[in-house]
C-alpha positions, 0 to 999 in steps of 0.5 A: 552313425547311431545304432538302430535299436531292434524292435522288441519281440515281446508282442509277438511272443504274447500272441503265440502264448495266447494261441497256445493257451487257446488250444489248450482250453479247447482240447481240455473239454474234448479230452474230458469227454473221451474219458467220461464214463457212464454214471452208476445210475445211467449204467443201472438204467441201461442194464434194467432195459436190457433185462426187460427186453430179454426176459419179458418183451422178447419171450412175449413176441416170440410166439407171434414171430414164430407163427408169422414165419410159419404162416409165410412158409405155408402161404403158397403151399397146398395144405398137406394130405394128412388123413384124419382117422378121428372122423372115420365112421362118422356119417348120417347113420352113426351120428346121434347129435352135433352140438355147436357152441359159438360166442353168440349161441349154443345149439344141438342138432339132434337125430330123430327116427324121421329127421334132424331137429334143433329144439324140435324144429326140422333141420334142412336136409341140404344142410345135413347133407352138406355137413356130412359131405364136409366131414368126409372130405375134411383134410387135417392138413399141416401142423402149424403150431404147438404153442397155446400163446398162438391160439388167441391170434388164430381165433381158436382159444378156449374163448374164441372159435366154433366149438363142436361136439359130435356124438356117436353112441359112446363115442365123442369127438370134440374140436374147435374151428378158428379163423380162416387162413390166407391159404385158399379154402383153409382154416385153423383147427384144433382138437379140444384138450390139445395145443396142436393147431392145424392148417386144415382144408375143406368146407367144414368151417363154412357149414359149422359157422352158420347161425342156428336159424340158417340150419332150419328148414324154410 
């Protein structure tokens, strides 16, 4: 009986080799990706971004972040009961004049022997009474910020706000009133020459911010 010849296994061996070679071809790019390092140019780029963030952007926004947190903390609180000795003794009998300067106008309310006037025109008695009543009831309140970078946002910078000078003999009191705050009946207040901003309360802002013509007697 003739011997049966075994089928050659060369075909199957070739198939296995192809599969193995295909695996090697796929795995090589994956390996190279894992071992790839950032080029010096990219590395320098990311380092540059980090430096900008830490030295420019973060310090620039920090005052706003600090102020935001402080305002959130005070939003549901009553303005602190801190008396202000600077206004003690300032009344209709002792004050000689009040100068108010805003972005729109500057004027002085001057006391005469008979009444109060602005540029020779008589000022409303009710306005004057309201002004000195608001000075008596003014509450300096809570220290909000010592950072001058916050002044612009609070409307209390050297360019914004209502600047007031009260003169009583040789005594002079200078302050600026800024924006109203979200706390009921309160506003931002700063003495000129100081960076300290207070969350103050009372009616002082309401009377100080009226226009020149609204002070005059009808």
